[in-house]
Structures are given as structure tokens and as C-alpha cells.
C-alpha positions in Angstrom: 0.2 0.1 -0.2 2.9 2.4 0.6 3.5 2.7 -3.1 -0.1 3.5 -4.0 -0.4 6.1 -1.1 3.0 7.8 -1.0 3.8 7.3 -4.8 7.4 6.0 -3.8 8.8 3.4 -6.1 10.7 0.7 -3.9 10.5 -2.0 -6.5 13.2 -4.3 -4.6 11.0 -4.7 -1.7 8.1 -5.1 -4.0 9.8 -7.8 -5.8 11.3 -9.2 -2.8 7.5 -9.3 -1.2 6.5 -11.2 -4.5 8.9 -13.7 -4.4 8.0 -14.4 -0.7 4.3 -14.8 -1.4 5.0 -17.3 -4.3 7.3 -19.5 -2.4 4.8 -19.5 0.6 2.0 -20.5 -1.9 4.4 -23.4 -3.4 4.9 -24.5 0.3 1.7 -24.3 1.3 0.8 -27.0 -1.7 3.6 -29.2 -0.5 2.2 -29.3 2.8 1.0 -32.8 3.4 -2.3 -31.8 5.8 -3.1 -29.6 3.0 -2.8 -31.8 0.1 -4.8 -34.8 2.3 -7.7 -32.2 2.9 -7.7 -30.6 -0.7 -7.9 -34.3 -2.3 -10.3 -35.6 0.2 -14.2 -36.6 -0.2 -15.4 -33.9 2.1 -13.4 -31.5 0.2 -15.3 -32.5 -2.9 -18.6 -32.5 -1.3 -18.0 -29.0 -0.1 -17.0 -27.9 -3.3 -20.1 -29.2 -5.0 -22.2 -27.8 -2.6 -20.8 -24.2 -3.3 -21.1 -24.8 -7.0 -24.8 -25.7 -6.0 -25.3 -22.7 -4.5 -24.1 -20.4 -7.1 -26.1 -22.3 -9.4 -29.3 -22.0 -7.2 -28.5 -18.2 -6.8 -28.3 -17.5 -10.5 -31.7 -19.6 -10.9 -33.3 -17.6 -8.2 -32.4 -14.2 -9.5 -33.6 -15.4 -12.8 -36.8 -16.0 -11.3 -37.3 -12.7 -10.0 -36.1 -11.1 -13.2 -32.9 -10.0 -11.6 -34.5 -7.3 -9.4 -34.8 -9.5 -6.4 -37.6 -11.0 -4.1 -37.3 -8.7 -1.4 -35.1 -8.2 1.9 -34.4 -11.2 3.8 -36.0 -14.1 1.6 -33.0 -15.5 -0.1 -33.4 -18.7 1.9 -37.0 -18.9 0.8 -36.5 -18.4 -2.9 -33.3 -20.4 -3.0 -35.3 -23.3 -1.5 -37.7 -23.4 -4.6 -34.6 -24.7 -6.6 -32.6 -27.1 -3.8 -32.2 -27.2 -0.2 -28.9 -26.1 0.0 -28.0 -23.2 2.4 -26.1 -20.6 0.5 -22.8 -19.7 1.8 -22.3 -16.5 0.4 -23.9 -13.4 1.4 -23.1 -11.5 -2.1 -25.3 -14.3 -3.6 -28.1 -14.1 -0.8 -28.2 -10.2 -1.8 -28.4 -11.2 -5.4 -31.4 -13.2 -4.7 -33.0 -10.7 -2.1 -32.5 -7.2 -3.6 -31.5 -8.2 -7.0 -28.6 -7.3 -9.3 -29.0 -3.6 -9.2 -28.8 -4.0 -5.1 -25.6 -5.9 -5.2 -24.2 -3.2 -7.8 -25.2 -0.5 -5.3 -23.9 -2.5 -2.2 -20.5 -2.9 -3.8 -20.8 1.0 -5.0 -21.1 2.1 -1.4 -18.1 -0.4 0.0 -16.0 0.6 -2.7 -16.9 4.3 -2.4 -16.3 4.4 1.2 -12.9 2.5 0.9 -11.7 5.0 -1.6 -12.6 7.9 0.7 -10.9 6.1 3.6 -7.7 5.9 1.4 -7.9 9.3 0.2 -7.9 10.3 3.8 -5.0 7.8 4.6 -7.0 5.7 6.9 -5.8 2.4 6.0 -6.8 0.5 8.8 -10.6 1.5 8.1 -10.4 0.7 4.5 -8.8 -2.4 5.3 -11.3 -3.3 7.9 -14.3 -2.8 5.4 -12.4 -4.6 2.6 -11.8 -7.6 5.4 -15.6 -7.7 6.4 -16.8 -7.9 2.5 -14.2 -10.9 2.1 -15.8 -12.4 5.0 -19.2 -12.1 4.3 -18.6 -13.3 0.8 -17.5 -16.6 2.5 -20.3 -16.3 5.0 -24.2 -16.4 5.1 -24.2 -13.5 7.4 -26.4 -10.9 5.9 -29.5 -13.2 6.1 -28.7 -15.3 9.0 -27.2 -12.6 11.3 -28.7 -9.5 12.1 -26.1 -7.8 14.2 -23.8 -8.1 11.2 -25.6 -5.2 9.5 -24.6 -3.1 13.0 -21.0 -4.1 12.1 -21.1 -3.0 8.6 -22.7 0.6 9.8 -20.1 0.9 12.4 -17.4 0.0 9.6 -18.9 2.4 7.5 -18.7 5.3 9.9 -15.2 4.5 10.5 -14.3 4.7 7.1 -16.3 7.9 6.3 -15.4 9.7 9.4 -11.8 8.5 10.3 -10.5 10.1 13.3 -7.9 12.5 13.6 -5.6 9.6 15.2 -6.4 7.4 11.9 -5.7 9.8 9.4 -2.2 11.0 8.4 -1.0 14.2 10.0 -0.4 15.6 6.9 -3.9 16.0 6.2 -4.5 18.5 8.9 -6.1 22.1 8.0 -3.7 24.7 7.8 -3.8 27.3 10.5 -5.9 30.7 9.8 -3.8 33.4 8.7 -3.6 36.2 10.9 -5.0 39.5 9.6 -1.9 42.1 8.9 -4.4 45.1 9.6 -4.9 46.6 12.7 -8.2 45.8 14.3 -10.5 48.8 14.8 -10.8 50.8 18.2 -12.3 49.1 21.0 -11.9 45.5 19.4 -9.6 42.7 20.9 -7.4 40.7 18.4 -7.8 37.3 18.8 
């Protein structure tokens, strides 16, 4: 992120980080426990259930003309096609509030992250991105109503970063004093 925020070019550090990430991914695939889990019957069933959830979501969204079946109704509408639980909040939003609602949701999230980054509140932006990634792998929107409260708190943090969150360089400049003398009877502040 320092490349983006400060405009500095430290390609050596970036290249080292890229090599370390690539080596970590290769090492992960060589780990016996990971490969055993990845090749198991349980992993295959989980993958099939997630694929079925995507298919059910697309069928349910198509049933409603891509405009949604109403807030909180993704489970009811999805069960018209299969009893699989849709473990993706973005797909649940696609069913319940439709394609316009999902696009608006992602626009709000993207705008809030962009605003936080423009204020150099990287922590708040990262928290909102992490929240979005987490709800993409869990049925949080329809199942857990307190997750809406958490989303609201994260939006408040990203749209109104505190002075300790934002960079010190973005503080407003002090007001200039007038060089003219104040009128008689008025005090200069």
C-alpha cells in the first residue's frame, strides 16, 4: 500500500515481497495436511455444495427478473430450487435485492474504501475490505442481523476517520492572521 499512498517506488522491496508470497504458496501446496484435505471426499462435497449454491442463486435471481425477491427472502426463494444453504452473502443479496442492489452495495463499499484511502485511513479501509471478504464466504447478511450493525460501524469509521487514524499531513492549515490593525475597541484574537 505504501506504493499507492506515497507514490514512492521501492521495486526491490515489492519484488522481494512477491517472491516471498510465491514461495509461501508453493510451500503450502507441498504441506501434507493441506493436500490431504484438498483431495478428500469432504473437500469434494464442500466444493459441490458451493457450486450448487451458485447455481441456485443464479436460478433464483433469474426467477425474479434480476430485481430481487425482497430483503431477507434469499433462503425462501433459494429453497424453490434446492435445499442447499447459500454460504455467500453476496449471492444472498443477489437473490433478495437483485442485481441493482448488489451493484449499489458494492458501490457503497468501494466508495467508502476509496474515501478512507484518500484520507489515508488505511486501517478503516482494510477493515471494511476484510468484512466484505468475510461475508462473501459466509451467510451473514440473512442469518445474522447484528452483522448489519457491524457494517454500519465500519462505514462510520471509513467515512469519518478520526484524527488519530488519518495522516498528520492532511490536517487543516491554521488560519492566517490579518495584518491590518483591529478597529478601536475590538480585541485581536
